[in-house]
C-alpha positions as CSV (number, residue, x, y, z in Angstrom):
1,M,-56.2,-10.0,48.7
2,F,-54.9,-11.5,45.4
3,R,-52.3,-13.7,47.2
4,F,-55.1,-14.9,49.5
5,F,-56.9,-16.5,46.6
6,Q,-53.8,-17.5,44.6
7,V,-52.9,-20.7,46.5
8,P,-56.4,-22.3,46.5
9,L,-56.7,-21.4,42.8
10,I,-53.4,-23.2,42.0
11,L,-54.5,-26.3,44.0
12,L,-57.8,-26.4,42.1
13,C,-56.0,-26.2,38.7
14,L,-53.6,-29.0,39.7
15,Q,-56.5,-31.2,40.9
16,L,-58.4,-30.7,37.6
17,T,-55.2,-31.4,35.6
18,F,-54.5,-34.7,37.4
19,A,-58.1,-35.8,37.0
20,A,-58.0,-35.1,33.3
21,E,-54.7,-37.0,32.9
22,A,-56.2,-40.0,34.8
23,Q,-59.3,-40.0,32.7
24,S,-57.1,-39.8,29.5
25,I,-55.1,-42.8,30.6
26,R,-58.3,-44.8,31.3
27,D,-59.7,-43.9,27.9
28,T,-56.5,-44.7,26.1
29,A,-56.4,-48.2,27.7
30,Y,-60.1,-48.7,26.8
31,Y,-59.6,-47.9,23.1
32,Q,-56.4,-49.9,22.9
33,S,-58.3,-52.9,24.2
34,R,-61.0,-52.2,21.6
35,L,-58.3,-52.3,18.9
36,E,-57.1,-55.6,20.2
37,Q,-60.6,-57.0,20.2
38,A,-61.1,-55.9,16.6
39,K,-57.8,-57.6,15.7
40,M,-59.1,-60.9,17.1
41,V,-62.4,-60.5,15.2
42,F,-60.3,-59.8,12.0
43,K,-59.0,-63.3,12.1
44,V,-62.5,-64.7,12.1
45,K,-64.7,-62.4,10.0
46,L,-63.5,-59.4,8.0
47,D,-66.9,-57.6,7.8
48,S,-67.3,-57.5,11.5
49,A,-63.8,-56.3,12.1
50,L,-64.4,-53.5,9.5
51,V,-67.5,-52.3,11.5
52,L,-65.5,-52.3,14.7
53,Y,-62.5,-50.3,13.3
54,K,-64.9,-47.7,11.9
55,Q,-66.6,-47.3,15.2
56,I,-63.3,-46.9,17.0
57,A,-62.1,-44.4,14.5
58,D,-65.3,-42.3,15.0
59,E,-65.1,-42.4,18.8
60,T,-61.4,-41.6,19.0
61,S,-61.8,-38.7,16.5
62,E,-64.5,-37.2,18.7
63,S,-62.5,-37.8,21.9
64,G,-59.4,-36.3,20.5
65,F,-57.1,-39.4,20.7
66,Q,-55.1,-38.6,17.6
67,N,-52.7,-41.7,17.5
68,L,-55.5,-44.1,18.3
69,Y,-57.6,-42.5,15.6
70,W,-54.8,-43.0,13.0
71,D,-54.3,-46.6,14.1
72,A,-58.1,-47.3,13.6
73,K,-58.1,-45.6,10.2
74,L,-55.0,-47.6,9.0
75,K,-56.7,-50.8,10.1
76,T,-59.9,-49.8,8.4
77,G,-58.0,-49.4,5.1
78,S,-56.2,-52.7,5.5
79,T,-59.5,-54.5,6.1
80,Y,-61.0,-52.9,3.0
81,A,-58.0,-54.3,1.1
82,D,-58.4,-57.8,2.5
83,L,-62.1,-57.7,1.5
84,G,-60.9,-57.0,-2.1
85,L,-62.1,-53.3,-2.1
86,K,-58.9,-51.8,-3.2
87,D,-60.2,-48.3,-4.2
88,S,-62.0,-47.9,-0.8
89,A,-58.8,-49.0,0.9
90,L,-56.6,-46.5,-0.9
91,L,-59.1,-43.7,-0.4
92,V,-59.1,-44.2,3.4
93,L,-55.3,-44.8,3.6
94,Q,-54.3,-41.8,1.5
95,S,-56.6,-39.4,3.3
96,T,-55.2,-40.7,6.6
97,Y,-51.6,-40.3,5.3
98,L,-52.4,-36.7,4.3
99,D,-53.7,-36.0,7.8
100,I,-50.6,-37.6,9.4
101,T,-48.3,-35.6,7.1
102,Q,-50.0,-32.3,8.0
103,N,-49.4,-33.2,11.7
104,R,-45.8,-34.1,10.8
105,D,-45.7,-37.4,12.7
106,T,-42.8,-39.3,11.2
107,L,-43.5,-42.7,12.8
108,Y,-47.1,-42.8,11.6
109,Q,-46.0,-41.6,8.2
110,I,-43.8,-44.7,8.0
111,K,-46.8,-46.9,9.1
112,A,-49.2,-45.3,6.6
113,L,-46.7,-45.5,3.7
114,T,-45.9,-49.1,4.5
115,T,-49.6,-50.0,4.6
116,I,-50.3,-48.3,1.3
117,G,-47.3,-50.0,-0.3
118,S,-48.6,-53.4,1.0
119,V,-52.0,-52.8,-0.6
120,Y,-50.5,-51.9,-4.0
121,S,-48.2,-54.9,-3.8
122,D,-51.2,-57.3,-3.0
123,N,-52.9,-55.9,-6.2
124,Y,-49.7,-56.3,-8.3
125,E,-49.3,-52.6,-8.8
126,F,-45.6,-52.8,-8.1
127,E,-44.5,-49.4,-9.3
128,Q,-46.7,-47.7,-6.8
129,A,-45.9,-50.3,-4.1
130,I,-42.1,-49.8,-4.4
131,K,-42.5,-46.0,-4.6
132,H,-44.4,-45.8,-1.3
133,L,-42.2,-48.4,0.5
134,L,-38.9,-46.7,-0.5
135,E,-40.4,-43.3,0.6
136,A,-41.1,-44.9,4.0
137,Q,-37.6,-46.3,4.1
138,K,-36.1,-42.8,3.7
139,L,-37.9,-41.8,6.9
140,L,-36.3,-44.6,9.0
141,T,-33.6,-43.5,11.5
142,N,-31.6,-45.2,14.2
143,S,-34.2,-44.0,16.7
144,T,-37.1,-45.5,14.8
145,P,-38.7,-48.4,16.7
146,F,-37.4,-51.7,15.4
147,D,-40.8,-53.2,14.7
148,L,-41.3,-50.5,12.0
149,H,-37.9,-51.5,10.5
150,F,-38.8,-55.1,10.5
151,N,-42.3,-54.7,9.0
152,L,-41.1,-52.4,6.2
153,L,-38.2,-54.7,5.1
154,N,-40.4,-57.8,5.4
155,I,-43.0,-56.2,3.1
156,L,-40.3,-55.1,0.7
157,G,-39.1,-58.7,0.5
158,Q,-42.6,-59.9,-0.1
159,A,-43.2,-57.3,-2.9
160,H,-40.0,-58.2,-4.7
161,K,-40.9,-61.9,-4.4
162,K,-44.3,-61.3,-6.1
163,M,-42.4,-59.3,-8.8
164,K,-40.2,-62.4,-9.4
165,D,-37.2,-60.3,-8.4
166,Y,-35.8,-63.0,-6.2
167,S,-32.4,-61.5,-5.7
168,S,-33.8,-58.3,-4.3
169,A,-36.2,-60.2,-2.0
170,L,-33.3,-62.3,-0.7
171,K,-31.4,-59.1,-0.2
172,Y,-34.0,-57.6,2.1
173,Y,-34.5,-60.8,4.1
174,G,-30.7,-61.1,4.3
175,Q,-30.5,-57.6,5.7
176,L,-33.0,-58.6,8.4
177,A,-31.0,-61.7,9.3
178,N,-27.5,-60.2,9.1
179,E,-27.8,-56.6,10.2
180,Y,-30.6,-57.0,12.8
181,G,-30.1,-60.6,13.8
182,S,-29.4,-59.8,17.4
183,Q,-32.6,-57.7,17.7
184,L,-34.9,-60.3,16.3
185,T,-37.4,-62.0,18.5
186,D,-38.1,-65.8,18.1
187,K,-41.2,-65.0,16.1
188,E,-39.4,-62.5,13.9
189,K,-36.6,-65.1,13.3
190,F,-39.3,-67.6,12.3
191,L,-40.8,-65.1,9.8
192,V,-37.4,-64.3,8.2
193,Y,-36.6,-68.0,7.8
194,M,-40.0,-69.0,6.5
195,N,-40.3,-66.0,4.1
196,T,-36.7,-66.7,2.8
197,G,-37.7,-70.3,2.3
198,N,-40.8,-69.2,0.4
199,V,-38.5,-67.3,-2.1
200,Y,-36.3,-70.4,-2.6
201,L,-39.4,-72.5,-3.1
202,E,-40.5,-70.3,-6.0
203,M,-37.0,-70.5,-7.4
204,K,-37.4,-74.3,-7.4
205,E,-34.3,-74.6,-5.1
206,Y,-36.1,-77.0,-2.8
207,D,-33.0,-78.1,-0.7
208,K,-32.4,-74.5,0.5
209,S,-36.1,-74.1,1.0
210,E,-36.2,-77.2,3.2
211,E,-33.2,-76.1,5.2
212,L,-34.8,-72.7,6.0
213,Y,-38.3,-74.2,6.7
214,L,-36.6,-76.6,9.3
215,K,-35.0,-73.6,11.0
216,A,-38.3,-71.8,11.0
217,Y,-40.0,-74.9,12.5
218,Q,-37.4,-74.9,15.3
219,E,-37.9,-71.2,16.1
220,I,-41.7,-71.3,16.3
221,Q,-41.6,-74.2,18.7
222,K,-39.9,-72.0,21.2
223,I,-43.0,-69.8,21.7
224,D,-46.7,-70.5,22.1
225,D,-48.0,-69.7,18.6
226,P,-50.2,-72.5,17.3
227,A,-51.3,-70.6,14.2
228,N,-47.8,-70.0,12.8
229,L,-46.7,-73.5,13.9
230,A,-49.5,-74.9,11.8
231,L,-48.5,-72.6,8.9
232,I,-44.9,-73.8,8.7
233,T,-46.1,-77.4,9.1
234,Y,-48.4,-76.9,6.1
235,N,-45.7,-75.2,4.1
236,M,-43.3,-78.1,4.7
237,G,-46.0,-80.5,3.6
238,N,-46.4,-78.5,0.4
239,L,-42.6,-78.5,-0.1
240,F,-42.4,-82.3,0.2
241,Y,-45.3,-82.6,-2.2
242,L,-43.4,-80.5,-4.8
243,Q,-40.3,-82.7,-4.2
244,K,-42.5,-85.8,-4.7
245,K,-41.8,-87.0,-1.2
246,Y,-45.4,-88.0,-0.8
247,S,-45.1,-90.0,2.5
248,L,-43.4,-87.0,4.3
249,S,-45.9,-84.7,2.6
250,I,-48.8,-86.6,4.0
251,E,-47.3,-86.7,7.5
252,Y,-46.9,-82.9,7.7
253,V,-50.1,-82.0,6.0
254,E,-52.0,-84.3,8.4
255,K,-50.3,-82.5,11.4
256,A,-51.3,-79.1,9.9
257,L,-54.8,-80.3,9.3
258,A,-55.1,-81.5,12.9
259,S,-53.7,-78.1,14.2
260,Y,-56.0,-76.0,12.1
261,S,-59.0,-78.1,13.2
262,V,-58.2,-77.3,16.8
263,I,-57.6,-73.6,16.0
264,G,-60.8,-73.5,13.9
265,N,-59.2,-71.8,10.9
266,K,-61.4,-73.0,8.1
267,Y,-59.4,-71.2,5.4
268,F,-56.4,-73.4,6.0
269,I,-58.5,-76.5,6.8
270,E,-59.8,-76.2,3.2
271,L,-56.2,-75.7,1.9
272,S,-54.9,-78.7,3.8
273,N,-57.7,-81.0,2.5
274,R,-57.2,-79.8,-1.0
275,L,-53.4,-80.5,-0.8
276,M,-54.1,-83.9,0.6
277,G,-56.4,-84.5,-2.4
278,A,-53.6,-83.5,-4.7
279,I,-51.2,-85.9,-3.0
280,Q,-53.6,-88.8,-3.3
281,F,-54.2,-87.9,-6.9
282,R,-50.5,-88.1,-7.6
283,L,-50.4,-91.5,-5.8
284,R,-53.4,-92.6,-8.0
285,N,-55.6,-93.1,-5.0
286,Y,-58.5,-91.5,-6.8
287,S,-61.1,-92.5,-4.3
288,L,-59.2,-90.9,-1.4
289,A,-58.5,-87.8,-3.5
290,E,-62.3,-87.5,-4.2
291,N,-63.1,-87.6,-0.5
292,Y,-60.5,-84.8,0.3
293,Y,-61.7,-82.7,-2.6
294,F,-65.3,-83.0,-1.5
295,T,-64.4,-82.0,2.1
296,A,-62.4,-79.0,0.8
297,L,-65.3,-78.0,-1.5
298,E,-67.8,-78.1,1.4
299,I,-65.6,-75.9,3.6
300,A,-64.9,-73.5,0.7
301,K,-68.7,-73.1,0.2
302,E,-69.1,-72.6,4.0
303,I,-66.5,-69.8,4.2
304,E,-67.7,-68.4,0.8
305,N,-64.2,-68.4,-0.8
306,P,-64.9,-68.2,-4.6
307,K,-61.2,-69.0,-5.6
308,S,-61.2,-72.1,-3.5
309,I,-64.6,-73.3,-4.8
310,L,-63.3,-72.9,-8.4
311,A,-60.1,-74.8,-7.6
312,N,-62.0,-77.7,-6.0
313,Y,-64.4,-78.0,-8.9
314,K,-61.5,-78.1,-11.3
315,S,-59.6,-80.6,-9.2
316,L,-62.7,-82.9,-9.0
317,A,-63.1,-82.7,-12.8
318,G,-59.5,-83.7,-13.3
319,N,-59.6,-86.5,-10.7
320,Y,-62.7,-88.0,-12.3
321,W,-61.2,-87.7,-15.8
322,V,-58.0,-89.5,-15.0
323,W,-59.9,-92.0,-12.8
324,A,-62.2,-92.7,-15.8
325,K,-59.2,-93.2,-18.1
326,A,-57.6,-95.7,-15.7
327,T,-60.8,-97.7,-15.1
328,S,-62.7,-97.1,-18.5
329,D,-65.7,-96.1,-16.4
330,T,-68.1,-93.9,-18.5
331,G,-69.8,-92.8,-15.4
332,K,-66.6,-91.2,-14.2
333,Y,-66.3,-89.4,-17.5
334,E,-69.9,-88.0,-17.0
335,K,-69.0,-86.8,-13.5
336,A,-65.8,-85.2,-14.9
337,L,-67.8,-83.3,-17.6
338,D,-70.5,-82.3,-15.0
339,Y,-67.9,-80.8,-12.7
340,L,-66.1,-79.1,-15.6
341,K,-69.5,-77.5,-16.6
342,T,-70.1,-76.5,-13.0
343,W,-66.6,-74.9,-12.9
344,T,-67.2,-73.0,-16.1
345,T,-70.7,-71.8,-15.0
346,Y,-69.4,-70.7,-11.6
347,K,-66.4,-69.0,-13.1
348,D,-68.6,-67.0,-15.5
349,S,-71.0,-66.0,-12.7
350,L,-68.0,-64.8,-10.6
351,Y,-66.8,-62.8,-13.5
352,Q,-70.2,-61.0,-13.7
353,E,-70.3,-60.5,-10.0
354,N,-66.7,-59.1,-9.9
355,L,-67.6,-56.8,-12.8
356,A,-70.7,-55.5,-11.1
357,T,-68.7,-55.0,-7.8
358,Q,-66.0,-53.1,-9.6
359,L,-68.6,-50.8,-11.2
360,L,-70.3,-50.2,-7.9
361,E,-66.9,-49.6,-6.3
362,L,-66.0,-47.0,-8.9
363,E,-69.3,-45.3,-8.5
364,K,-69.0,-45.3,-4.8
365,K,-65.5,-43.8,-5.0
366,Y,-66.6,-41.1,-7.4
367,E,-69.6,-40.1,-5.3
368,T,-67.5,-40.2,-2.1
369,E,-64.8,-38.0,-3.5
370,K,-67.4,-35.6,-4.9
371,K,-69.2,-35.4,-1.5
372,N,-66.0,-35.1,0.4
373,A,-64.9,-32.2,-1.8
374,K,-68.2,-30.4,-1.2
375,I,-68.1,-31.0,2.5
376,E,-64.5,-29.9,2.7
377,L,-65.2,-26.6,0.8
378,L,-68.3,-25.9,3.0
379,G,-66.2,-26.7,6.1
380,K,-63.5,-24.3,5.0
381,E,-66.0,-21.5,4.3
382,N,-67.7,-22.0,7.7
383,L,-64.3,-22.1,9.4
384,L,-63.3,-18.8,7.8
385,K,-66.6,-17.2,8.8
386,A,-66.2,-18.5,12.3
387,E,-62.7,-17.2,12.5
388,E,-63.8,-13.8,11.2
389,L,-66.6,-13.6,13.8
390,L,-64.2,-14.7,16.5
391,L,-61.7,-12.1,15.5
392,E,-64.4,-9.4,15.6
393,R,-65.5,-10.4,19.1
394,Q,-62.0,-10.5,20.4
395,H,-61.4,-7.0,19.0
396,K,-64.5,-5.7,20.8
397,K,-63.5,-7.3,24.0
398,F,-60.0,-5.9,23.7
399,M,-61.4,-2.4,23.2
400,L,-63.8,-2.7,26.2
401,V,-61.2,-3.8,28.7
402,I,-58.1,-2.0,27.3
403,I,-58.4,0.9,29.8
404,G,-58.5,-1.4,32.9
405,L,-56.0,-4.0,31.6
406,L,-53.1,-1.9,30.3
407,V,-50.7,-4.2,32.2
408,F,-51.7,-7.1,30.0
409,I,-51.6,-5.3,26.6
410,V,-48.2,-6.8,25.6
411,G,-49.3,-10.3,26.5
412,V,-52.6,-10.0,24.7
413,V,-51.0,-8.6,21.5
414,S,-48.4,-11.3,21.5
415,Y,-51.0,-14.0,21.8
416,F,-53.1,-12.4,19.1
417,M,-50.1,-12.3,16.7
418,I,-49.3,-16.0,17.3
419,Y,-52.9,-16.9,16.7
420,L,-53.1,-15.1,13.4
421,S,-49.8,-16.7,12.3
422,K,-51.3,-20.2,13.0
423,V,-54.4,-19.3,11.1
424,N,-52.3,-18.2,8.1
425,V,-50.3,-21.4,8.2
426,Q,-53.5,-23.5,8.2
427,L,-55.0,-21.5,5.3
428,K,-51.8,-21.9,3.3
429,Q,-51.9,-25.7,3.9
430,Q,-55.5,-25.9,2.9
431,S,-54.8,-23.9,-0.3
432,Q,-52.0,-26.3,-1.1
433,L,-54.3,-29.2,-0.5
434,I,-56.9,-27.8,-2.9
435,F,-54.3,-27.2,-5.5
436,K,-53.0,-30.8,-5.3
437,Q,-56.6,-32.1,-5.6
438,K,-57.2,-29.9,-8.6
439,E,-54.0,-31.4,-10.3
440,Q,-55.2,-34.9,-9.5
441,I,-58.6,-34.2,-11.1
442,T,-56.9,-32.7,-14.2
443,S,-54.7,-35.8,-14.5
444,Q,-57.7,-38.1,-14.2
445,N,-59.6,-36.2,-16.9
446,I,-56.6,-36.5,-19.3
447,Q,-56.5,-40.3,-18.7
448,L,-60.3,-40.6,-19.3
449,Q,-60.0,-38.6,-22.5
450,K,-57.3,-40.9,-23.7
451,A,-59.5,-43.9,-23.1
452,V,-62.4,-42.3,-24.9
453,N,-60.2,-41.4,-27.9
454,T,-59.0,-45.1,-28.1
455,Q,-62.6,-46.2,-28.0
456,N,-63.6,-43.7,-30.8
457,K,-60.8,-44.9,-32.9
458,L,-61.9,-48.5,-32.6
459,F,-65.5,-47.6,-33.5
460,G,-64.2,-45.6,-36.5
461,I,-62.4,-48.7,-37.8
462,I,-65.4,-50.9,-37.3
463,A,-67.8,-48.4,-38.9
464,H,-65.6,-47.6,-41.9
465,D,-63.8,-50.9,-42.7
466,L,-66.7,-53.2,-42.2
467,R,-69.3,-50.9,-43.9
468,S,-67.1,-50.3,-47.0
469,P,-66.8,-53.9,-48.3
470,L,-70.5,-54.7,-47.3
471,V,-71.6,-51.7,-49.4
472,S,-69.5,-53.1,-52.3
473,V,-71.1,-56.5,-52.0
474,S,-74.6,-54.9,-51.9
475,N,-73.8,-53.0,-55.1
476,F,-72.5,-56.2,-56.7
477,V,-75.8,-58.0,-55.9
478,R,-77.8,-55.1,-57.6
479,L,-75.5,-55.3,-60.7
480,L,-75.8,-59.1,-60.8
481,N,-79.5,-59.0,-61.9
482,F,-78.7,-56.4,-64.5
483,Y,-75.8,-58.4,-66.0
484,L,-77.8,-61.6,-66.0
485,K,-80.6,-59.9,-68.0
486,D,-78.0,-58.5,-70.4
487,G,-76.1,-61.7,-70.8
488,R,-72.8,-60.2,-69.7
489,Y,-71.3,-63.4,-68.2
490,D,-67.7,-62.3,-68.4
491,A,-68.6,-59.2,-66.2
492,I,-70.4,-61.6,-63.8
493,T,-67.2,-63.7,-63.5
494,R,-65.0,-60.7,-62.8
495,M,-67.6,-59.4,-60.3
496,A,-67.7,-62.8,-58.5
497,K,-63.9,-62.7,-58.1
498,E,-64.2,-59.2,-56.7
499,M,-67.0,-60.2,-54.4
500,D,-64.9,-63.1,-53.1
501,R,-62.0,-60.7,-52.4
502,K,-64.4,-58.3,-50.5
503,N,-65.8,-61.3,-48.6
504,E,-62.3,-62.4,-47.5
505,Q,-61.6,-58.8,-46.3
506,V,-64.9,-58.8,-44.2
507,L,-64.1,-62.2,-42.7
508,E,-60.5,-61.3,-41.9
509,L,-61.5,-58.0,-40.3
510,T,-64.4,-59.7,-38.3
511,D,-62.0,-62.4,-37.0
512,N,-59.5,-59.8,-35.9
513,L,-62.1,-57.6,-34.3
514,L,-63.6,-60.5,-32.3
515,N,-60.1,-61.7,-31.2
516,W,-59.1,-58.1,-30.2
517,A,-62.3,-57.5,-28.3
518,R,-62.0,-60.8,-26.4
519,S,-58.4,-60.0,-25.5
520,Q,-59.3,-56.5,-24.2
521,S,-62.3,-57.8,-22.1
522,G,-60.1,-60.4,-20.4
523,D,-62.4,-63.2,-21.7
524,L,-59.6,-64.8,-23.8
525,K,-58.3,-67.9,-22.0
526,P,-55.7,-69.9,-23.8
527,R,-55.7,-73.7,-23.9
528,I,-52.1,-74.6,-23.5
529,E,-51.0,-78.0,-24.9
530,P,-48.2,-79.5,-27.1
531,I,-48.9,-78.5,-30.7
532,S,-47.1,-79.2,-34.0
533,L,-45.6,-76.0,-35.5
534,N,-45.0,-77.9,-38.8
535,E,-48.7,-78.7,-39.1
536,I,-49.9,-75.2,-38.5
537,L,-47.4,-73.6,-40.9
538,N,-48.3,-76.2,-43.6
539,Q,-52.0,-75.3,-43.1
540,C,-51.2,-71.6,-43.6
541,Y,-49.1,-72.4,-46.6
542,Q,-51.9,-74.4,-48.3
543,L,-54.5,-71.8,-47.3
544,Y,-52.6,-68.8,-48.9
545,L,-50.9,-70.6,-51.8
546,P,-53.9,-69.8,-54.2
547,V,-53.7,-66.1,-53.1
548,A,-50.0,-66.0,-53.8
549,E,-50.5,-67.7,-57.3
550,R,-53.2,-65.2,-58.1
551,K,-50.9,-62.3,-57.3
552,Q,-47.9,-64.1,-59.0
553,I,-46.0,-64.1,-55.7
554,K,-43.6,-66.9,-54.8
555,L,-44.7,-68.3,-51.4
556,S,-42.3,-70.8,-49.9
557,L,-42.1,-72.8,-46.7
558,Q,-38.8,-74.1,-45.4
559,D,-39.2,-77.7,-44.5
560,K,-37.4,-78.7,-41.3
561,N,-37.6,-81.4,-38.6
562,E,-40.7,-81.7,-36.5
563,C,-41.1,-78.9,-33.9
564,L,-43.5,-78.9,-30.9
565,L,-44.7,-75.7,-29.2
566,W,-46.2,-75.3,-25.7
567,A,-49.1,-73.0,-26.7
568,D,-52.7,-72.5,-27.8
569,R,-53.3,-74.0,-31.3
570,D,-56.0,-71.5,-32.4
571,M,-53.9,-68.5,-31.2
572,V,-50.8,-69.6,-33.0
573,H,-52.8,-70.3,-36.2
574,T,-54.3,-66.8,-36.0
575,I,-50.8,-65.2,-35.6
576,C,-49.4,-67.1,-38.6
577,R,-52.5,-66.4,-40.8
578,N,-52.3,-62.6,-40.1
579,L,-48.6,-62.3,-40.7
580,V,-48.7,-64.4,-44.0
581,N,-51.8,-62.5,-45.2
582,N,-50.1,-59.1,-44.5
583,A,-46.9,-60.2,-46.3
584,L,-48.9,-61.2,-49.4
585,K,-51.1,-58.1,-49.2
586,F,-48.1,-55.7,-49.4
587,T,-45.9,-57.7,-51.8
588,P,-46.0,-56.8,-55.5
589,K,-46.2,-59.3,-58.4
590,E,-43.1,-61.5,-58.9
591,G,-42.1,-60.9,-55.3
592,S,-41.5,-63.5,-52.7
593,V,-42.8,-64.5,-49.2
594,T,-40.7,-67.0,-47.1
595,I,-41.9,-68.8,-44.0
596,S,-39.2,-70.2,-41.8
597,F,-38.5,-71.2,-38.2
598,S,-35.8,-72.1,-35.8
599,C,-36.6,-74.7,-33.1
600,E,-33.6,-74.5,-30.7
601,G,-33.4,-73.9,-27.0
602,K,-36.4,-72.9,-24.8
603,D,-38.0,-70.7,-27.4
604,T,-38.9,-71.3,-31.1
605,R,-38.5,-68.3,-33.5
606,I,-40.9,-68.1,-36.5
607,S,-40.1,-65.6,-39.3
608,I,-42.2,-64.4,-42.3
609,K,-40.1,-62.5,-44.7
610,D,-41.3,-60.6,-47.8
611,T,-39.9,-58.4,-50.6
612,G,-42.8,-56.0,-50.4
613,M,-43.3,-52.3,-49.8
614,G,-41.6,-52.1,-46.4
615,I,-42.5,-49.9,-43.5
616,S,-41.3,-46.5,-42.5
617,P,-39.6,-46.0,-39.1
618,D,-42.4,-43.6,-38.0
619,R,-45.1,-46.2,-38.8
620,Q,-43.1,-49.0,-37.1
621,S,-43.2,-47.2,-33.8
622,R,-47.1,-47.5,-33.7
623,L,-47.4,-50.6,-35.8
624,F,-49.0,-52.9,-33.1
625,N,-51.5,-50.3,-31.9
626,V,-55.1,-49.8,-33.0
627,S,-55.4,-46.6,-35.0
628,K,-57.8,-45.6,-37.7
629,E,-55.3,-43.0,-39.0
630,D,-52.9,-45.9,-40.0
631,V,-55.0,-47.3,-42.8
632,R,-52.8,-48.7,-45.6
633,Y,-53.5,-50.2,-49.0
634,G,-51.9,-53.3,-50.4
635,T,-50.3,-53.7,-53.8
636,D,-53.6,-54.9,-55.2
637,G,-55.8,-52.3,-53.5
638,E,-56.4,-54.4,-50.4
639,K,-57.3,-52.2,-47.4
640,S,-55.7,-52.8,-43.9
641,S,-56.2,-51.0,-40.6
642,G,-53.5,-52.8,-38.7
643,L,-55.9,-54.5,-36.3
644,G,-54.5,-57.9,-37.2
645,L,-51.0,-56.9,-35.9
646,S,-52.6,-55.7,-32.7
647,V,-54.2,-59.1,-32.3
648,C,-50.8,-60.8,-33.0
649,R,-49.2,-58.8,-30.2
650,E,-52.0,-59.6,-27.7
651,F,-51.8,-63.3,-28.5
652,C,-48.0,-63.3,-28.2
653,D,-48.2,-61.6,-24.8
654,T,-50.8,-64.1,-23.6
655,L,-48.6,-67.1,-24.7
656,N,-45.5,-65.7,-23.0
657,G,-43.9,-64.9,-26.4
658,T,-42.6,-61.8,-28.2
659,I,-43.1,-60.2,-31.6
660,E,-40.9,-57.7,-33.6
661,V,-40.4,-56.4,-37.0
662,E,-37.4,-55.4,-39.1
663,S,-38.1,-53.4,-42.2
664,T,-36.7,-50.9,-44.7
665,E,-39.1,-48.9,-46.7
666,G,-39.1,-50.1,-50.3
667,H,-37.1,-53.3,-49.5
668,G,-39.5,-55.6,-47.7
669,S,-40.2,-56.6,-44.1
670,T,-39.4,-59.5,-41.7
671,F,-41.9,-60.2,-38.9
672,C,-40.5,-62.5,-36.2
673,F,-42.3,-63.9,-33.2
674,T,-41.1,-66.4,-30.5
675,L,-43.1,-68.9,-28.5
676,P,-42.1,-71.5,-25.8
677,T,-40.8,-74.8,-27.2
678,Y,-42.5,-77.8,-25.7
679,S,-40.7,-79.9,-23.1
680,A,-41.8,-82.4,-20.5
681,E,-40.2,-80.2,-17.8
682,L,-42.2,-77.2,-19.0
683,E,-45.4,-79.1,-18.9
684,E,-44.7,-80.3,-15.4
685,L,-44.0,-76.8,-14.2
686,T,-47.1,-75.3,-15.7
687,A,-49.5,-78.2,-14.8
688,P,-52.4,-77.2,-12.4
689,Q,-51.3,-77.5,-8.8
690,A,-54.2,-76.4,-6.7
691,A,-52.3,-75.9,-3.4
692,A,-48.7,-75.3,-4.6
693,S,-49.1,-71.5,-4.5
694,M,-50.6,-71.2,-1.0
695,S,-47.3,-70.9,0.9
696,S,-47.3,-67.1,1.5
697,P,-46.8,-65.9,5.2
698,M,-49.7,-64.8,7.4
């Protein structure tokens, strides 16, 4: 009887299996086509692509298509990153990577790590970027699909290029060209040639860059890829612009502009118009430059690209300014000032918007993580309860049928033991995950506490150091009336001198606090120009000579030939004032303070040497940090919190300089800082070039 029903039962099972497989294939093709559709939308509008990727992720998760679900989640994270929402991008990508790791899928681990590394690289967090990319590289084997090899090495090259580590970038691109040359498709060869050319472009080796761009141009013409053909054409136009080959530059940029107009890529249409404006500006065709900049500005507004809008406002202001100087047209000066004001206003509004967006993003991240943690804990509790109920039901069923199914006891017991083993493994994995999350939260709390401590220290300095001299001034004012009535004019004279000294302390501390606050808030924008170091040092010398004479200190300035710096005048003046003031403050009577400089090579070295109290090695290690515990008193009772030295370091970093100290306690100190020496070549390299930096690969 059993054999009679056995054959039809087997046939029915096979039929159901084939039907399920056919349905699975159809569904896989459907979701793959959806992913391709989202990829096309991504090129046009990021917001719409993000919605599509989220929908695909939800649908594939419910349908059980694990690989397609991971693909959709990784694309979701990449799209968040392209929208500028880095925290949301990393939250999605890291949770996806954790899921992939738990399922032990090596290929998707490589994809996830590569994507995370790319996001960190785009945000200039290179330590995290290289960490994830090298971790992905360790997972590569000979059996790994070549496209994963290529993508990883290509992104490693791009990351090192952004880090200005050009030798490493060339090493990775060279590895692709030499070790995998025979496996490269025409498009991959094009990317290797173009990206290598981009590295040489940043290294200012234009001949090598031109040679590689021409090879890339030849490779892309072998395939039907209008977008990348337009890109290399634009890059060659930009290269010729940098080489001052303006006729060739115009020819290639016009070709790129025509191609992008056909493609409909408004982003590169705007770039091409802006580059054409820069070329015409260099050729002194100010009217043509104005037309191109206006066109670029309108497109930038249409595609809502804030950086491009800012660049066009600035380019128009510069064009009108030079045009006005050439024609002595006051109307052009007015237009230049109007566009400069518009640029400043728009830049300030963008800063406020970005700040608000970042705050909302942080709040969103915090709330999302908190909700996810609660949901995960509730889910684990429900899962455990469900598993306990399931086990109880299975036990009851086993007890009811055990008499009639003795033949199946061994199989049932084996199945039950395997099931329990899987449950235990899952519970262990979940416990490890909870422990890791706890460690992350602890680490974040420690970082937050450090930030709060720094803030409290700053407030303590402000509260104590500002209040103390102000209270003294208040007391002096009260005593003034008393001394006037009493006729004690000699006491009034002494008190006036003391009030003047307290006032100088307040002004000095206020200036340093304002400068430090501006540097920390990111609002400090240097105005780089050729400045006379001799003039600045002479002003400082004249300013502090009365202070030195009052303290009977010999203040000397070494007179040398004229030296020009490429820096911000106010910042350099602030650095010099702080260092000279500190030297006088901690030097006793009959001591000396010497100001000198060496203007040779690319950097100028300025030294302020004193014969004062000196600094202990322990204090030197934290000398340039803000700390209310490091309060010191000068030889005449002057109080110092060290905030001025922190400002000096911030300004030196901003101006691409360095600052250091050599000191022996009881034998004086020498503070030295370096700043770039002015040269025509340096001015040319750092002059605004609106389109020069837009040569990165798609």
